[in-house]
N, CA, C, O and the ligand as a Tripos MOL2 file, in Angstrom:
@<TRIPOS>MOLECULE
protein
  281   279    71     0     0
PROTEIN
NO_CHARGES

@<TRIPOS>ATOM
      1 N         115.2180  137.5710  125.8420 N.3       1 MET1
      2 CA        115.5510  136.2480  126.3480 C.3       1 MET1
      3 C         114.5990  136.1180  127.4410 C.2       1 MET1
      4 O         114.5660  136.9870  128.3120 O.2       1 MET1
      5 N         113.6590  134.9020  127.4810 N.am      2 SER2
      6 CA        112.6230  134.5680  128.6450 C.3       2 SER2
      7 C         112.9840  133.2530  129.0070 C.2       2 SER2
      8 O         113.7910  132.5880  128.3570 O.2       2 SER2
      9 N         112.3500  132.8160  130.1300 N.am      3 THR3
     10 CA        112.5100  131.6910  130.5250 C.3       3 THR3
     11 C         110.9260  131.0570  131.0910 C.2       3 THR3
     12 O         109.8810  131.7030  131.1600 O.2       3 THR3
     13 N         111.1240  129.6850  131.4350 N.am      4 TYR4
     14 CA        109.7240  129.2060  131.9380 C.3       4 TYR4
     15 C         110.3020  127.9900  132.4600 C.2       4 TYR4
     16 O         111.3980  127.5570  132.1060 O.2       4 TYR4
     17 N         109.4200  127.3620  133.4470 N.am      5 GLN5
     18 CA        109.8210  126.1100  134.1120 C.3       5 GLN5
     19 C         108.9650  124.7840  133.4560 C.2       5 GLN5
     20 O         107.7450  124.8110  133.2960 O.2       5 GLN5
     21 N         109.7530  123.7240  133.1390 N.am      6 CYS6
     22 CA        109.1480  122.7080  132.7900 C.3       6 CYS6
     23 C         108.1760  122.2380  133.7930 C.2       6 CYS6
     24 O         108.4550  122.3800  134.9840 O.2       6 CYS6
     25 N         106.9910  121.6570  133.4160 N.am      7 VAL7
     26 CA        106.0190  121.3570  134.2220 C.3       7 VAL7
     27 C         106.2510  119.8530  134.6160 C.2       7 VAL7
     28 O         105.5880  119.3390  135.5170 O.2       7 VAL7
     29 N         107.2610  119.1250  133.8790 N.am      8 THR8
     30 CA        107.2540  117.5610  134.4600 C.3       8 THR8
     31 C         108.4070  117.6100  135.4640 C.2       8 THR8
     32 O         108.3240  117.0650  136.5650 O.2       8 THR8
     33 N         109.6570  118.3880  134.9810 N.am      9 CYS9
     34 CA        110.7200  118.2430  135.9750 C.3       9 CYS9
     35 C         111.2150  119.3280  136.7500 C.2       9 CYS9
     36 O         112.1480  119.2060  137.5430 O.2       9 CYS9
     37 N         110.4460  120.6600  136.4770 N.am     10 GLY10
     38 CA        110.7740  121.8440  137.1000 C.3      10 GLY10
     39 C         111.7840  122.6480  136.5480 C.2      10 GLY10
     40 O         111.8980  123.8190  136.9110 O.2      10 GLY10
     41 N         112.6610  122.0610  135.5650 N.am     11 ARG11
     42 CA        113.9980  122.6070  135.0130 C.3      11 ARG11
     43 C         113.8110  124.0650  134.4280 C.2      11 ARG11
     44 O         112.7950  124.1890  133.7430 O.2      11 ARG11
     45 N         114.3680  124.8610  134.5260 N.am     12 GLU12
     46 CA        114.2340  126.1570  133.8380 C.3      12 GLU12
     47 C         114.7410  126.2120  132.2910 C.2      12 GLU12
     48 O         115.8630  125.8870  131.9020 O.2      12 GLU12
     49 N         113.7920  126.6390  131.5900 N.am     13 VAL13
     50 CA        114.1970  126.5760  130.1260 C.3      13 VAL13
     51 C         114.4770  128.0780  129.5070 C.2      13 VAL13
     52 O         113.5690  128.8950  129.6660 O.2      13 VAL13
     53 N         115.4090  128.4110  128.9630 N.am     14 VAL14
     54 CA        115.6230  129.5680  128.3910 C.3      14 VAL14
     55 C         115.5130  129.5350  127.0200 C.2      14 VAL14
     56 O         115.9970  128.6460  126.3200 O.2      14 VAL14
     57 N         114.7700  130.6610  126.5420 N.am     15 TYR15
     58 CA        114.4460  130.4880  125.0400 C.3      15 TYR15
     59 C         114.4050  131.9300  124.6460 C.2      15 TYR15
     60 O         114.0660  132.8110  125.4350 O.2      15 TYR15
     61 N         114.7540  132.1480  123.4230 N.am     16 ASP16
     62 CA        114.5920  133.5880  122.7380 C.3      16 ASP16
     63 C         113.7220  133.4920  121.4890 C.2      16 ASP16
     64 O         113.7830  132.5550  120.6940 O.2      16 ASP16
     65 N         112.8770  134.5830  121.3810 N.am     17 GLY17
     66 CA        111.8540  134.6520  120.5230 C.3      17 GLY17
     67 C         110.3070  134.0220  121.0160 C.2      17 GLY17
     68 O         109.8100  134.0340  122.1420 O.2      17 GLY17
     69 N         109.7700  133.4870  119.7590 N.am     18 PRO18
     70 CA        108.4600  132.9190  120.1760 C.3      18 PRO18
     71 C         108.6550  131.7190  121.1610 C.2      18 PRO18
     72 O         109.7930  131.2860  121.3420 O.2      18 PRO18
     73 N         107.6770  131.2170  121.7470 N.am     19 LEU19
     74 CA        107.8050  130.0660  122.5970 C.3      19 LEU19
     75 C         107.9870  128.7960  121.9680 C.2      19 LEU19
     76 O         107.3640  128.5000  120.9490 O.2      19 LEU19
     77 N         108.9290  127.9130  122.5990 N.am     20 PRO20
     78 CA        109.1910  126.7070  121.8150 C.3      20 PRO20
     79 C         108.2140  125.8270  121.7180 C.2      20 PRO20
     80 O         107.3370  125.7960  122.5810 O.2      20 PRO20
     81 N         108.2110  124.9540  120.6270 N.am     21 VAL21
     82 CA        106.9390  123.8750  120.3700 C.3      21 VAL21
     83 C         106.8320  122.9790  121.5480 C.2      21 VAL21
     84 O         105.7760  122.3710  121.7250 O.2      21 VAL21
     85 N         108.0320  122.8090  122.5420 N.am     22 ARG22
     86 CA        107.9240  121.7630  123.4680 C.3      22 ARG22
     87 C         107.1040  122.5360  124.6210 C.2      22 ARG22
     88 O         106.6300  121.8370  125.5160 O.2      22 ARG22
     89 N         106.9110  123.8710  124.6590 N.am     23 TYR23
     90 CA        106.4180  124.5370  125.8650 C.3      23 TYR23
     91 C         105.1850  123.7940  126.1950 C.2      23 TYR23
     92 O         104.5190  123.3710  125.2510 O.2      23 TYR23
     93 N         104.7100  123.5310  127.6480 N.am     24 PRO24
     94 CA        105.6630  124.2250  128.8250 C.3      24 PRO24
     95 C         106.5120  122.8760  129.3060 C.2      24 PRO24
     96 O         106.7360  122.5430  130.4700 O.2      24 PRO24
     97 N         106.8750  122.2690  128.2270 N.am     25 PHE25
     98 CA        108.0530  121.0910  128.6350 C.3      25 PHE25
     99 C         109.6630  121.5490  128.1370 C.2      25 PHE25
    100 O         109.9280  122.4150  127.3030 O.2      25 PHE25
    101 N         110.5010  120.8190  128.8000 N.am     26 CYS26
    102 CA        111.7230  121.2500  128.5220 C.3      26 CYS26
    103 C         112.3140  120.2080  127.4700 C.2      26 CYS26
    104 O         113.4040  120.4390  126.9480 O.2      26 CYS26
    105 N         111.7200  119.2690  127.2190 N.am     27 SER27
    106 CA        112.1250  118.3480  126.2390 C.3      27 SER27
    107 C         111.2730  117.6130  125.8920 C.2      27 SER27
    108 O         110.2280  117.7020  126.5360 O.2      27 SER27
    109 N         111.3190  116.5550  124.7220 N.am     28 SER28
    110 CA        110.3700  115.6990  124.2300 C.3      28 SER28
    111 C         110.0170  114.4940  125.3950 C.2      28 SER28
    112 O         108.9440  113.9340  125.6170 O.2      28 SER28
    113 N         111.1050  114.3540  125.9250 N.am     29 ARG29
    114 CA        110.9160  113.2800  126.9420 C.3      29 ARG29
    115 C         109.9870  113.4230  127.9890 C.2      29 ARG29
    116 O         109.2890  112.5070  128.4240 O.2      29 ARG29
    117 N         109.9910  114.8790  128.4880 N.am     30 CYS30
    118 CA        109.2100  115.3060  129.5370 C.3      30 CYS30
    119 C         107.9660  115.3270  129.2130 C.2      30 CYS30
    120 O         107.0610  115.0440  129.9980 O.2      30 CYS30
    121 N         107.7770  115.7330  127.7860 N.am     31 GLN31
    122 CA        106.5360  115.6750  127.2040 C.3      31 GLN31
    123 C         105.8550  114.4730  127.2280 C.2      31 GLN31
    124 O         104.7240  114.4830  127.7120 O.2      31 GLN31
    125 N         106.3430  113.3740  126.7760 N.am     32 PHE32
    126 CA        105.9410  112.0210  126.7140 C.3      32 PHE32
    127 C         105.6050  111.5530  128.3770 C.2      32 PHE32
    128 O         104.6390  110.8540  128.6830 O.2      32 PHE32
    129 N         106.4860  112.0250  129.2320 N.am     33 VAL33
    130 CA        106.2010  111.5250  130.6060 C.3      33 VAL33
    131 C         104.9600  111.8320  130.9960 C.2      33 VAL33
    132 O         104.1840  110.9670  131.4020 O.2      33 VAL33
    133 N         104.6020  113.3060  130.8940 N.am     34 ASP34
    134 CA        103.3250  113.7530  131.1210 C.3      34 ASP34
    135 C         102.1880  113.4070  130.2430 C.2      34 ASP34
    136 O         101.0680  113.4310  130.7530 O.2      34 ASP34
    137 N         102.3110  113.0870  128.9970 N.am     35 LEU35
    138 CA        101.3890  112.5700  128.3540 C.3      35 LEU35
    139 C         100.8100  111.0450  128.7710 C.2      35 LEU35
    140 O          99.6520  110.6310  128.7270 O.2      35 LEU35
    141 N         102.1110  110.3260  129.2140 N.am     36 GLY36
    142 CA        101.7330  108.7440  129.5810 C.3      36 GLY36
    143 C         100.9210  108.9100  130.9580 C.2      36 GLY36
    144 O         100.0090  108.1620  131.3130 O.2      36 GLY36
    145 N         101.4260  110.0630  131.7010 N.am     37 LYS37
    146 CA        100.6900  110.0980  133.0100 C.3      37 LYS37
    147 C          99.3420  110.5770  132.8790 C.2      37 LYS37
    148 O          98.6020  110.4410  133.8530 O.2      37 LYS37
    149 N          98.9320  111.0760  131.9080 N.am     38 TRP38
    150 CA         97.7150  111.7320  131.5880 C.3      38 TRP38
    151 C          96.6280  110.5760  131.2060 C.2      38 TRP38
    152 O          95.5110  110.4620  131.7100 O.2      38 TRP38
    153 N          97.2030  109.7500  130.2100 N.am     39 LEU39
    154 CA         96.5510  108.4890  129.7070 C.3      39 LEU39
    155 C          96.3510  107.7080  130.7010 C.2      39 LEU39
    156 O          95.1970  107.3440  130.9280 O.2      39 LEU39
    157 N          97.3800  107.2880  131.4910 N.am     40 ARG40
    158 CA         97.0230  106.3640  132.3170 C.3      40 ARG40
    159 C          95.7190  106.7780  133.4010 C.2      40 ARG40
    160 O          94.8100  105.9800  133.6320 O.2      40 ARG40
    161 N          95.7760  107.8670  133.8870 N.am     41 GLU41
    162 CA         94.7690  108.2870  134.7900 C.3      41 GLU41
    163 C          93.4880  108.3660  133.9360 C.2      41 GLU41
    164 O          92.4730  108.1190  134.5860 O.2      41 GLU41
    165 N          93.3110  108.6260  132.7470 N.am     42 GLN42
    166 CA         92.3020  108.5060  132.0360 C.3      42 GLN42
    167 C          91.6680  107.0930  131.8580 C.2      42 GLN42
    168 O          90.4490  106.9250  131.8690 O.2      42 GLN42
    169 N          92.5950  106.0660  131.6880 N.am     43 TYR43
    170 CA         92.1590  104.5900  131.4710 C.3      43 TYR43
    171 C          91.6840  104.2360  132.8110 C.2      43 TYR43
    172 O          90.6590  103.5700  132.9550 O.2      43 TYR43
    173 N          92.3760  104.6490  133.7830 N.am     44 THR44
    174 CA         92.1280  104.1960  135.2280 C.3      44 THR44
    175 C          90.8040  104.4650  135.5960 C.2      44 THR44
    176 O          90.1660  103.5900  136.1810 O.2      44 THR44
    177 N          90.2240  105.7130  135.2990 N.am     45 ILE45
    178 CA         88.9640  106.1250  135.7750 C.3      45 ILE45
    179 C          87.9820  105.3040  134.8910 C.2      45 ILE45
    180 O          86.9770  104.8340  135.4240 O.2      45 ILE45
    181 N          88.2160  105.1120  133.6020 N.am     46 GLU46
    182 CA         87.2860  104.2890  132.9200 C.3      46 GLU46
    183 C          87.1450  102.8210  133.1030 C.2      46 GLU46
    184 O          86.1180  102.2130  133.4070 O.2      46 GLU46
    185 N          88.2870  102.3610  132.8820 N.am     47 ARG47
    186 CA         88.3940  100.7430  133.1230 C.3      47 ARG47
    187 C          89.7920  100.3180  132.9720 C.2      47 ARG47
    188 O          90.7230  101.0860  132.7280 O.2      47 ARG47
    189 N          89.8910   98.9040  133.1500 N.am     48 ASP48
    190 CA         91.3170   98.3600  133.1160 C.3      48 ASP48
    191 C          91.6170   98.2850  131.5980 C.2      48 ASP48
    192 O          90.8710   98.1830  130.6230 O.2      48 ASP48
    193 N          93.1650   98.3830  131.7480 N.am     49 LEU49
    194 CA         93.5400   98.5720  130.1810 C.3      49 LEU49
    195 C          94.0640   97.0020  129.7870 C.2      49 LEU49
    196 O          94.8240   96.4100  130.5530 O.2      49 LEU49
    197 N          93.6710   96.4890  128.7400 N.am     50 THR50
    198 CA         94.3300   95.1740  128.5570 C.3      50 THR50
    199 C          95.6200   95.4360  127.6960 C.2      50 THR50
    200 O          95.7510   96.5240  127.1360 O.2      50 THR50
    201 N          96.5490   94.4790  127.5860 N.am     51 PRO51
    202 CA         97.9940   94.7140  126.8140 C.3      51 PRO51
    203 C          97.7710   95.0630  125.2250 C.2      51 PRO51
    204 O          98.5570   95.7160  124.5380 O.2      51 PRO51
    205 N          96.3510   94.4050  124.7300 N.am     52 GLU52
    206 CA         96.3420   95.0750  123.3260 C.3      52 GLU52
    207 C          95.9480   96.3540  123.3110 C.2      52 GLU52
    208 O          96.3880   97.1660  122.4970 O.2      52 GLU52
    209 N          95.0270   96.6500  124.2770 N.am     53 GLU53
    210 CA         94.6630   98.0090  124.2230 C.3      53 GLU53
    211 C          95.9280   99.1610  124.2930 C.2      53 GLU53
    212 O          96.0080  100.1620  123.5810 O.2      53 GLU53
    213 N          96.6420   98.8450  125.0790 N.am     54 ALA54
    214 CA         97.9030   99.6510  125.6990 C.3      54 ALA54
    215 C          98.8270   99.8150  124.2700 C.2      54 ALA54
    216 O          99.4880  100.8150  123.9900 O.2      54 ALA54
    217 N          98.7160   98.6920  123.5130 N.am     55 GLY55
    218 CA         99.3760   99.1550  122.1520 C.3      55 GLY55
    219 C          98.7840   99.6890  121.0920 C.2      55 GLY55
    220 O          99.3680   99.6420  120.0100 O.2      55 GLY55
    221 N          97.6380  100.2370  121.1950 N.am     56 GLU56
    222 CA         96.7580  101.0830  120.3790 C.3      56 GLU56
    223 C          97.6560  102.1540  119.9150 C.2      56 GLU56
    224 O          98.4800  102.7250  120.6290 O.2      56 GLU56
    225 N          97.3720  102.4540  118.2870 N.am     57 PRO57
    226 CA         98.2920  103.5180  117.7150 C.3      57 PRO57
    227 C          97.5730  104.8040  118.2730 C.2      57 PRO57
    228 O          96.4080  104.7340  118.6640 O.2      57 PRO57
    229 N          98.2370  105.8920  118.3010 N.am     58 TRP58
    230 CA         97.7520  107.2010  118.6470 C.3      58 TRP58
    231 C          97.7060  107.8900  117.3010 C.2      58 TRP58
    232 O          98.4510  107.5410  116.3860 O.2      58 TRP58
    233 N          96.6950  109.0200  117.1700 N.am     59 PRO59
    234 CA         95.2210  108.9750  117.8810 C.3      59 PRO59
    235 C          94.5180  107.6190  117.6230 C.2      59 PRO59
    236 O          94.7860  106.8760  116.6790 O.2      59 PRO59
    237 N          93.6310  107.4000  118.5300 N.am     60 PRO60
    238 CA         92.7420  106.2050  118.2940 C.3      60 PRO60
    239 C          91.6850  106.3960  117.2550 C.2      60 PRO60
    240 O          91.2680  107.5540  117.2470 O.2      60 PRO60
    241 N          91.1770  105.6790  116.4580 N.am     61 ARG61
    242 CA         90.1750  105.8910  115.5060 C.3      61 ARG61
    243 C          89.0410  106.4360  115.8700 C.2      61 ARG61
    244 O          88.3050  105.7960  116.6200 O.2      61 ARG61
    245 N          88.6820  107.6740  115.4330 N.am     62 PRO62
    246 CA         87.5250  108.3010  115.9290 C.3      62 PRO62
    247 C          86.1920  107.3200  115.4770 C.2      62 PRO62
    248 O          86.2070  106.6110  114.4710 O.2      62 PRO62
    249 N          85.0540  107.4240  116.4110 N.am     63 PRO63
    250 CA         83.8040  106.6180  116.1670 C.3      63 PRO63
    251 C          83.4400  107.1870  114.9330 C.2      63 PRO63
    252 O          83.7490  108.3150  114.5490 O.2      63 PRO63
    253 N          82.5200  106.0460  114.1090 N.am     64 GLY64
    254 CA         82.0270  106.3660  113.1360 C.3      64 GLY64
    255 C          82.7930  105.9980  111.6930 C.2      64 GLY64
    256 O          82.2790  106.2520  110.6040 O.2      64 GLY64
    257 N          83.9030  105.4590  111.8290 N.am     65 GLU65
    258 CA         84.8010  105.1510  110.6110 C.3      65 GLU65
    259 C          84.8670  103.5850  110.2250 C.2      65 GLU65
    260 O          85.2870  103.0760  109.1860 O.2      65 GLU65
    261 N          84.3220  102.9700  111.3860 N.am     66 GLU66
    262 CA         84.2200  101.4740  111.4140 C.3      66 GLU66
    263 C          83.4990  100.9990  110.2570 C.2      66 GLU66
    264 O          82.4260  101.5270  109.9620 O.2      66 GLU66
    265 N          84.0000  100.0130  109.5410 N.am     67 PRO67
    266 CA         83.4280   99.3450  108.2970 C.3      67 PRO67
    267 C          81.9550   99.1210  108.7500 C.2      67 PRO67
    268 O          81.7330   98.4830  109.7790 O.2      67 PRO67
    269 N          80.9380   99.6390  107.9910 N.am     68 GLN68
    270 CA         79.4380   99.1780  108.3730 C.3      68 GLN68
    271 C          79.1450   97.8000  107.6840 C.2      68 GLN68
    272 O          79.7890   97.4030  106.7120 O.2      68 GLN68
    273 N          78.1770   97.1440  108.2360 N.am     69 ARG69
    274 CA         77.7810   95.7530  107.8680 C.3      69 ARG69
    275 C          76.3660   95.7900  107.5330 C.2      69 ARG69
    276 O          75.5520   96.5480  108.0590 O.2      69 ARG69
    277 N          76.1150   94.9290  106.6270 N.am     70 ARG70
    278 CA         74.7630   94.9500  106.1950 C.3      70 ARG70
    279 C          74.2200   93.7970  106.4920 C.2      70 ARG70
    280 O          73.0410   93.5790  106.2100 O.2      70 ARG70
    281 ZN        111.5930  118.6180  131.9810 Zn       71 ZN71
@<TRIPOS>BOND
     1     1     2 1
     2     2     3 1
     3     3     4 2
     4     3     5 am
     5     5     6 1
     6     6     7 1
     7     7     8 2
     8     7     9 am
     9     9    10 1
    10    10    11 1
    11    11    12 2
    12    11    13 am
    13    13    14 1
    14    14    15 1
    15    15    16 2
    16    15    17 am
    17    17    18 1
    18    18    19 1
    19    19    20 2
    20    19    21 am
    21    21    22 1
    22    22    23 1
    23    23    24 2
    24    23    25 am
    25    25    26 1
    26    26    27 1
    27    27    28 2
    28    27    29 am
    29    29    30 1
    30    30    31 1
    31    31    32 2
    32    31    33 am
    33    33    34 1
    34    34    35 1
    35    35    36 2
    36    35    37 am
    37    37    38 1
    38    38    39 1
    39    39    40 2
    40    39    41 am
    41    41    42 1
    42    42    43 1
    43    43    44 2
    44    43    45 am
    45    45    46 1
    46    46    47 1
    47    47    48 2
    48    47    49 am
    49    49    50 1
    50    50    51 1
    51    51    52 2
    52    51    53 am
    53    53    54 1
    54    54    55 1
    55    55    56 2
    56    55    57 am
    57    57    58 1
    58    58    59 1
    59    59    60 2
    60    59    61 am
    61    61    62 1
    62    62    63 1
    63    63    64 2
    64    63    65 am
    65    65    66 1
    66    66    67 1
    67    67    68 2
    68    67    69 am
    69    69    70 1
    70    70    71 1
    71    71    72 2
    72    71    73 am
    73    73    74 1
    74    74    75 1
    75    75    76 2
    76    75    77 am
    77    77    78 1
    78    78    79 1
    79    79    80 2
    80    79    81 am
    81    81    82 1
    82    82    83 1
    83    83    84 2
    84    83    85 am
    85    85    86 1
    86    86    87 1
    87    87    88 2
    88    87    89 am
    89    89    90 1
    90    90    91 1
    91    91    92 2
    92    91    93 am
    93    93    94 1
    94    94    95 1
    95    95    96 2
    96    95    97 am
    97    97    98 1
    98    98    99 1
    99    99   100 2
   100    99   101 am
   101   101   102 1
   102   102   103 1
   103   103   104 2
   104   103   105 am
   105   105   106 1
   106   106   107 1
   107   107   108 2
   108   107   109 am
   109   109   110 1
   110   110   111 1
   111   111   112 2
   112   111   113 am
   113   113   114 1
   114   114   115 1
   115   115   116 2
   116   115   117 am
   117   117   118 1
   118   118   119 1
   119   119   120 2
   120   119   121 am
   121   121   122 1
   122   122   123 1
   123   123   124 2
   124   123   125 am
   125   125   126 1
   126   126   127 1
   127   127   128 2
   128   127   129 am
   129   129   130 1
   130   130   131 1
   131   131   132 2
   132   131   133 am
   133   133   134 1
   134   134   135 1
   135   135   136 2
   136   135   137 am
   137   137   138 1
   138   138   139 1
   139   139   140 2
   140   139   141 am
   141   141   142 1
   142   142   143 1
   143   143   144 2
   144   143   145 am
   145   145   146 1
   146   146   147 1
   147   147   148 2
   148   147   149 am
   149   149   150 1
   150   150   151 1
   151   151   152 2
   152   151   153 am
   153   153   154 1
   154   154   155 1
   155   155   156 2
   156   155   157 am
   157   157   158 1
   158   158   159 1
   159   159   160 2
   160   159   161 am
   161   161   162 1
   162   162   163 1
   163   163   164 2
   164   163   165 am
   165   165   166 1
   166   166   167 1
   167   167   168 2
   168   167   169 am
   169   169   170 1
   170   170   171 1
   171   171   172 2
   172   171   173 am
   173   173   174 1
   174   174   175 1
   175   175   176 2
   176   175   177 am
   177   177   178 1
   178   178   179 1
   179   179   180 2
   180   179   181 am
   181   181   182 1
   182   182   183 1
   183   183   184 2
   184   183   185 am
   185   185   186 1
   186   186   187 1
   187   187   188 2
   188   187   189 am
   189   189   190 1
   190   190   191 1
   191   191   192 2
   192   191   193 am
   193   193   194 1
   194   194   195 1
   195   195   196 2
   196   195   197 am
   197   197   198 1
   198   198   199 1
   199   199   200 2
   200   199   201 am
   201   201   202 1
   202   202   203 1
   203   203   204 2
   204   203   205 am
   205   205   206 1
   206   206   207 1
   207   207   208 2
   208   207   209 am
   209   209   210 1
   210   210   211 1
   211   211   212 2
   212   211   213 am
   213   213   214 1
   214   214   215 1
   215   215   216 2
   216   215   217 am
   217   217   218 1
   218   218   219 1
   219   219   220 2
   220   219   221 am
   221   221   222 1
   222   222   223 1
   223   223   224 2
   224   223   225 am
   225   225   226 1
   226   226   227 1
   227   227   228 2
   228   227   229 am
   229   229   230 1
   230   230   231 1
   231   231   232 2
   232   231   233 am
   233   233   234 1
   234   234   235 1
   235   235   236 2
   236   235   237 am
   237   237   238 1
   238   238   239 1
   239   239   240 2
   240   239   241 am
   241   241   242 1
   242   242   243 1
   243   243   244 2
   244   243   245 am
   245   245   246 1
   246   246   247 1
   247   247   248 2
   248   247   249 am
   249   249   250 1
   250   250   251 1
   251   251   252 2
   252   251   253 am
   253   253   254 1
   254   254   255 1
   255   255   256 2
   256   255   257 am
   257   257   258 1
   258   258   259 1
   259   259   260 2
   260   259   261 am
   261   261   262 1
   262   262   263 1
   263   263   264 2
   264   263   265 am
   265   265   266 1
   266   266   267 1
   267   267   268 2
   268   267   269 am
   269   269   270 1
   270   270   271 1
   271   271   272 2
   272   271   273 am
   273   273   274 1
   274   274   275 1
   275   275   276 2
   276   275   277 am
   277   277   278 1
   278   278   279 1
   279   279   280 2
@<TRIPOS>SUBSTRUCTURE
     1 MET1         2 RESIDUE 1 A MET
     2 SER2         6 RESIDUE 1 A SER
     3 THR3        10 RESIDUE 1 A THR
     4 TYR4        14 RESIDUE 1 A TYR
     5 GLN5        18 RESIDUE 1 A GLN
     6 CYS6        22 RESIDUE 1 A CYS
     7 VAL7        26 RESIDUE 1 A VAL
     8 THR8        30 RESIDUE 1 A THR
     9 CYS9        34 RESIDUE 1 A CYS
    10 GLY10       38 RESIDUE 1 A GLY
    11 ARG11       42 RESIDUE 1 A ARG
    12 GLU12       46 RESIDUE 1 A GLU
    13 VAL13       50 RESIDUE 1 A VAL
    14 VAL14       54 RESIDUE 1 A VAL
    15 TYR15       58 RESIDUE 1 A TYR
    16 ASP16       62 RESIDUE 1 A ASP
    17 GLY17       66 RESIDUE 1 A GLY
    18 PRO18       70 RESIDUE 1 A PRO
    19 LEU19       74 RESIDUE 1 A LEU
    20 PRO20       78 RESIDUE 1 A PRO
    21 VAL21       82 RESIDUE 1 A VAL
    22 ARG22       86 RESIDUE 1 A ARG
    23 TYR23       90 RESIDUE 1 A TYR
    24 PRO24       94 RESIDUE 1 A PRO
    25 PHE25       98 RESIDUE 1 A PHE
    26 CYS26      102 RESIDUE 1 A CYS
    27 SER27      106 RESIDUE 1 A SER
    28 SER28      110 RESIDUE 1 A SER
    29 ARG29      114 RESIDUE 1 A ARG
    30 CYS30      118 RESIDUE 1 A CYS
    31 GLN31      122 RESIDUE 1 A GLN
    32 PHE32      126 RESIDUE 1 A PHE
    33 VAL33      130 RESIDUE 1 A VAL
    34 ASP34      134 RESIDUE 1 A ASP
    35 LEU35      138 RESIDUE 1 A LEU
    36 GLY36      142 RESIDUE 1 A GLY
    37 LYS37      146 RESIDUE 1 A LYS
    38 TRP38      150 RESIDUE 1 A TRP
    39 LEU39      154 RESIDUE 1 A LEU
    40 ARG40      158 RESIDUE 1 A ARG
    41 GLU41      162 RESIDUE 1 A GLU
    42 GLN42      166 RESIDUE 1 A GLN
    43 TYR43      170 RESIDUE 1 A TYR
    44 THR44      174 RESIDUE 1 A THR
    45 ILE45      178 RESIDUE 1 A ILE
    46 GLU46      182 RESIDUE 1 A GLU
    47 ARG47      186 RESIDUE 1 A ARG
    48 ASP48      190 RESIDUE 1 A ASP
    49 LEU49      194 RESIDUE 1 A LEU
    50 THR50      198 RESIDUE 1 A THR
    51 PRO51      202 RESIDUE 1 A PRO
    52 GLU52      206 RESIDUE 1 A GLU
    53 GLU53      210 RESIDUE 1 A GLU
    54 ALA54      214 RESIDUE 1 A ALA
    55 GLY55      218 RESIDUE 1 A GLY
    56 GLU56      222 RESIDUE 1 A GLU
    57 PRO57      226 RESIDUE 1 A PRO
    58 TRP58      230 RESIDUE 1 A TRP
    59 PRO59      234 RESIDUE 1 A PRO
    60 PRO60      238 RESIDUE 1 A PRO
    61 ARG61      242 RESIDUE 1 A ARG
    62 PRO62      246 RESIDUE 1 A PRO
    63 PRO63      250 RESIDUE 1 A PRO
    64 GLY64      254 RESIDUE 1 A GLY
    65 GLU65      258 RESIDUE 1 A GLU
    66 GLU66      262 RESIDUE 1 A GLU
    67 PRO67      266 RESIDUE 1 A PRO
    68 GLN68      270 RESIDUE 1 A GLN
    69 ARG69      274 RESIDUE 1 A ARG
    70 ARG70      278 RESIDUE 1 A ARG
    71 ZN71       281 GROUP 0 **** ****
């Protein structure tokens, strides 16, 4: 039996065996909170985010896959 602390809320998580898929979070909710925080910081550094862009599906389409025009 081992434990770790959730990096989002600090709650102690007890697990047995291999690390849980949610590590280092206690729940998928905390995972999304951290991801959202990280994304906001990234966008804030680069530029302002429009509502359309905020609704972009994840992951974003990698460059080079846009249809080519002749
Ligand atoms: Zn948590």
